[in-house]
C-alpha positions as a Markdown table, in Angstrom:
| # | Residue | x | y | z |
|---|---|---|---|---|
| 1 | Met | -56.8 | -68.1 | -46.1 |
| 2 | Gly | -54.1 | -67.0 | -43.7 |
| 3 | Val | -50.5 | -66.3 | -44.7 |
| 4 | Phe | -49.1 | -69.4 | -42.9 |
| 5 | Trp | -51.5 | -71.8 | -44.8 |
| 6 | Ala | -50.9 | -70.0 | -48.0 |
| 7 | Ile | -47.1 | -70.6 | -47.8 |
| 8 | Gln | -47.7 | -74.2 | -46.8 |
| 9 | Ala | -49.9 | -74.7 | -49.8 |
| 10 | Leu | -47.2 | -73.3 | -52.1 |
| 11 | Ile | -44.6 | -75.6 | -50.5 |
| 12 | Tyr | -46.9 | -78.6 | -51.0 |
| 13 | Leu | -47.7 | -77.8 | -54.6 |
| 14 | Asp | -44.1 | -78.0 | -55.5 |
| 15 | Tyr | -42.8 | -80.5 | -52.8 |
| 16 | Glu | -40.1 | -81.8 | -55.2 |
| 17 | Phe | -38.1 | -78.7 | -54.5 |
| 18 | Asp | -37.3 | -77.5 | -50.9 |
| 19 | His | -39.0 | -74.1 | -50.8 |
| 20 | Thr | -38.7 | -74.2 | -47.0 |
| 21 | Ser | -35.0 | -73.1 | -47.4 |
| 22 | Val | -36.1 | -70.0 | -49.4 |
| 23 | Ile | -38.8 | -69.1 | -46.8 |
| 24 | Ala | -36.3 | -69.7 | -44.0 |
| 25 | Ser | -33.9 | -67.4 | -45.6 |
| 26 | Leu | -36.5 | -64.7 | -46.1 |
| 27 | Asp | -37.5 | -65.1 | -42.5 |
| 28 | Arg | -33.8 | -64.7 | -41.4 |
| 29 | Asp | -33.6 | -61.5 | -43.5 |
| 30 | Gly | -36.7 | -60.1 | -41.7 |
| 31 | Val | -39.0 | -60.3 | -44.6 |
| 32 | Thr | -42.7 | -60.1 | -43.6 |
| 33 | Ile | -46.0 | -60.5 | -45.4 |
| 34 | Gln | -48.8 | -58.0 | -44.8 |
| 35 | Leu | -52.3 | -59.1 | -46.0 |
| 36 | Gly | -53.8 | -56.5 | -48.3 |
| 37 | Pro | -52.6 | -54.3 | -51.1 |
| 38 | His | -49.7 | -51.9 | -51.0 |
| 39 | Pro | -50.8 | -48.6 | -49.5 |
| 40 | Val | -49.7 | -46.5 | -52.5 |
| 41 | Trp | -49.7 | -48.8 | -55.4 |
| 42 | Lys | -53.0 | -50.5 | -54.4 |
| 43 | Asp | -51.9 | -54.0 | -55.5 |
| 44 | Ser | -49.7 | -56.9 | -54.3 |
| 45 | Ala | -46.1 | -55.8 | -54.2 |
| 46 | Phe | -42.7 | -56.1 | -52.5 |
| 47 | Glu | -41.1 | -53.1 | -51.0 |
| 48 | Gly | -38.4 | -52.8 | -48.4 |
| 49 | Asn | -38.7 | -56.0 | -46.4 |
| 50 | Thr | -42.5 | -56.3 | -46.8 |
| 51 | Ile | -44.5 | -58.4 | -49.2 |
| 52 | Tyr | -47.9 | -56.9 | -49.6 |
| 53 | Trp | -50.3 | -59.7 | -50.6 |
| 54 | Asp | -53.8 | -58.9 | -51.8 |
| 55 | Ser | -55.3 | -62.4 | -51.4 |
| 56 | Gln | -58.6 | -61.2 | -53.1 |
| 57 | Val | -57.1 | -60.5 | -56.6 |
| 58 | Ser | -57.2 | -63.2 | -59.1 |
| 59 | Asn | -56.4 | -61.4 | -62.3 |
| 60 | Trp | -54.0 | -58.7 | -63.5 |
| 61 | Asn | -56.8 | -56.4 | -64.7 |
| 62 | Asp | -58.1 | -56.2 | -61.1 |
| 63 | Met | -54.8 | -54.5 | -60.4 |
| 64 | Tyr | -54.1 | -52.6 | -63.6 |
| 65 | Gly | -57.6 | -51.8 | -65.0 |
| 66 | Pro | -59.8 | -53.0 | -67.8 |
| 67 | Glu | -58.0 | -50.9 | -70.4 |
| 68 | Glu | -55.5 | -53.8 | -70.7 |
| 69 | Leu | -57.5 | -55.7 | -73.2 |
| 70 | Gly | -56.1 | -57.9 | -76.0 |
| 71 | Pro | -56.1 | -56.8 | -79.7 |
| 72 | Asp | -59.5 | -58.4 | -80.2 |
| 73 | Gly | -61.0 | -56.7 | -77.1 |
| 74 | Val | -60.9 | -59.7 | -75.0 |
| 75 | Ile | -58.8 | -60.2 | -71.8 |
| 76 | Pro | -56.3 | -62.9 | -72.6 |
| 77 | Ser | -56.8 | -66.0 | -70.3 |
| 78 | Trp | -53.3 | -65.8 | -68.9 |
| 79 | Asn | -54.4 | -62.7 | -67.0 |
| 80 | His | -56.3 | -64.9 | -64.6 |
| 81 | Phe | -54.6 | -66.7 | -61.8 |
| 82 | Asp | -55.2 | -68.2 | -58.3 |
| 83 | Pro | -54.2 | -65.6 | -55.6 |
| 84 | Leu | -51.4 | -67.9 | -54.5 |
| 85 | Val | -49.7 | -67.4 | -57.7 |
| 86 | Ile | -49.3 | -63.6 | -57.0 |
| 87 | Leu | -47.9 | -64.5 | -53.6 |
| 88 | Ala | -45.4 | -66.8 | -55.3 |
| 89 | His | -44.5 | -63.8 | -57.6 |
| 90 | Glu | -43.9 | -61.5 | -54.7 |
| 91 | Ile | -41.8 | -64.2 | -52.9 |
| 92 | Gly | -39.8 | -64.4 | -56.0 |
| 93 | His | -39.1 | -60.6 | -55.7 |
| 94 | Ala | -38.2 | -60.9 | -52.0 |
| 95 | Ser | -35.9 | -63.9 | -52.7 |
| 96 | Asp | -34.2 | -62.1 | -55.5 |
| 97 | Ser | -33.7 | -58.9 | -53.4 |
| 98 | Ser | -32.4 | -61.1 | -50.5 |
| 99 | Gln | -29.8 | -62.7 | -52.7 |
| 100 | Tyr | -28.8 | -59.5 | -54.6 |
| 101 | Pro | -29.5 | -56.6 | -52.3 |
| 102 | Leu | -27.0 | -54.1 | -53.6 |
| 103 | Asp | -28.3 | -53.8 | -57.1 |
| 104 | Tyr | -31.9 | -55.0 | -56.8 |
| 105 | Trp | -33.7 | -51.7 | -57.1 |
| 106 | Glu | -31.5 | -50.4 | -59.9 |
| 107 | Arg | -32.2 | -53.4 | -62.2 |
| 108 | Lys | -35.9 | -52.7 | -62.7 |
| 109 | Leu | -36.6 | -55.0 | -65.7 |
| 110 | Pro | -34.4 | -58.0 | -64.7 |
| 111 | Met | -36.0 | -58.1 | -61.2 |
| 112 | Glu | -39.3 | -58.9 | -62.9 |
| 113 | Leu | -37.7 | -61.9 | -64.8 |
| 114 | Tyr | -37.0 | -63.7 | -61.6 |
| 115 | Ala | -40.4 | -63.0 | -60.1 |
| 116 | Val | -42.3 | -64.0 | -63.2 |
| 117 | Glu | -40.3 | -67.3 | -63.3 |
| 118 | Trp | -41.6 | -68.0 | -59.8 |
| 119 | Glu | -45.0 | -67.0 | -60.8 |
| 120 | Asn | -44.9 | -69.4 | -63.9 |
| 121 | Lys | -43.5 | -72.2 | -61.8 |
| 122 | Phe | -46.6 | -72.1 | -59.5 |
| 123 | Arg | -48.9 | -71.5 | -62.5 |
| 124 | Tyr | -47.6 | -74.7 | -63.9 |
| 125 | Met | -48.0 | -76.5 | -60.6 |
| 126 | Phe | -51.7 | -75.4 | -60.5 |
| 127 | Tyr | -52.1 | -76.6 | -64.1 |
| 128 | Lys | -50.5 | -80.0 | -63.3 |
| 129 | Lys | -51.9 | -80.7 | -59.8 |
| 130 | Val | -55.0 | -78.7 | -58.9 |
| 131 | Pro | -58.4 | -80.0 | -60.3 |
| 132 | Gly | -60.0 | -77.5 | -62.6 |
| 133 | Tyr | -56.8 | -75.8 | -63.6 |
| 134 | His | -55.8 | -78.5 | -66.2 |
| 135 | Glu | -56.0 | -78.3 | -70.0 |
| 136 | Gly | -59.7 | -77.5 | -70.8 |
| 137 | Gly | -60.5 | -77.1 | -67.0 |
| 138 | Tyr | -62.9 | -74.4 | -65.9 |
| 139 | Tyr | -59.9 | -72.4 | -64.4 |
| 140 | Gln | -57.4 | -73.5 | -66.9 |
| 141 | Met | -54.0 | -72.0 | -66.0 |
| 142 | Tyr | -51.9 | -70.5 | -68.7 |
| 143 | Ala | -48.2 | -69.5 | -68.7 |
| 144 | Arg | -47.6 | -65.8 | -68.3 |
| 145 | Pro | -45.7 | -64.4 | -71.3 |
| 146 | Val | -42.6 | -62.9 | -69.8 |
| 147 | Tyr | -40.1 | -60.2 | -70.7 |
| 148 | Gly | -38.3 | -60.9 | -74.0 |
| 149 | Trp | -40.3 | -64.0 | -74.7 |
| 150 | Ser | -42.4 | -63.2 | -77.6 |
| 151 | Thr | -41.7 | -64.0 | -81.2 |
| 152 | Val | -44.8 | -62.1 | -82.3 |
| 153 | Asp | -43.5 | -59.0 | -84.1 |
| 154 | Asp | -46.3 | -56.8 | -82.7 |
| 155 | Phe | -45.0 | -57.4 | -79.2 |
| 156 | Gln | -41.3 | -56.8 | -79.8 |
| 157 | Asp | -41.3 | -53.1 | -79.4 |
| 158 | Ala | -40.7 | -51.6 | -76.0 |
| 159 | Phe | -43.3 | -49.3 | -74.4 |
| 160 | Thr | -43.0 | -47.2 | -71.3 |
| 161 | Lys | -45.2 | -47.5 | -68.2 |
| 162 | Asp | -44.6 | -45.1 | -65.3 |
| 163 | Gly | -41.3 | -44.1 | -66.9 |
| 164 | Ile | -40.0 | -47.6 | -67.0 |
| 165 | Pro | -39.4 | -49.3 | -70.4 |
| 166 | Tyr | -41.0 | -52.7 | -70.7 |
| 167 | Pro | -40.9 | -55.1 | -73.7 |
| 168 | His | -44.4 | -54.9 | -75.2 |
| 169 | Asp | -45.0 | -58.6 | -74.6 |
| 170 | Glu | -45.2 | -58.0 | -70.9 |
| 171 | Ser | -48.4 | -56.1 | -71.4 |
| 172 | Ala | -51.7 | -57.7 | -70.7 |
| 173 | Met | -52.5 | -57.5 | -74.5 |
| 174 | His | -50.1 | -60.4 | -75.3 |
| 175 | Pro | -52.0 | -63.4 | -76.6 |
| 176 | Asp | -52.2 | -66.6 | -74.6 |
| 177 | Ile | -49.3 | -69.1 | -74.9 |
| 178 | Thr | -49.4 | -72.8 | -74.3 |
| 179 | Trp | -47.1 | -74.5 | -71.7 |
| 180 | Gly | -45.6 | -76.3 | -74.7 |
| 181 | Glu | -44.7 | -72.9 | -76.2 |
| 182 | Tyr | -43.4 | -71.7 | -72.9 |
| 183 | Phe | -41.1 | -74.7 | -72.4 |
| 184 | Gly | -40.5 | -75.2 | -76.2 |
| 185 | Gly | -37.4 | -73.1 | -76.8 |
| 186 | His | -38.9 | -69.6 | -77.4 |
| 187 | Tyr | -38.2 | -68.7 | -73.8 |
| 188 | Glu | -34.7 | -69.7 | -72.6 |
| 189 | His | -35.5 | -70.2 | -68.9 |
| 190 | Ile | -37.4 | -73.0 | -67.2 |
| 191 | Pro | -39.3 | -72.2 | -64.0 |
| 192 | Val | -36.8 | -70.9 | -61.4 |
| 193 | Val | -34.9 | -73.4 | -59.2 |
| 194 | Pro | -32.9 | -71.1 | -56.9 |
């Protein structure tokens, strides 16, 4: 799928909100999308004014390796997603950077909060609107546990990855959560509405 149609699909999935204004703003700011992984990081990413989108990746372990297994040795289901979900995540980064350019790269952790909110918004759109991604569907789409979300004691301690501290619940080891848990007060944000 080309980038144009991928963006159209995201807009259609959440037609209740005018995402065209976000896309237009990024276009005015000169943000471009390059198909394929980031040349250094080897995954989808946002850097400078470029979104690198690897449209072939459909789970976090493709990007970070099979060592990210859950406590029971199984990859949690939330690690899987449609490739459009990672594009939404990177658009979230680009939109955040566009709105707050002076401090974007210094914030590190908070910049992921906004991107994961975008990601979860579109995960939920897949869950609600795309056949097979519903509850019990073959591709059931789960919420991604986000920074600071967990009430599970084992996932409260921070760990360091590439020198950056992350709350442990961001790791791929976090157990699956339901959409009810995501929206049910454990996590204070609803999917982002910029």
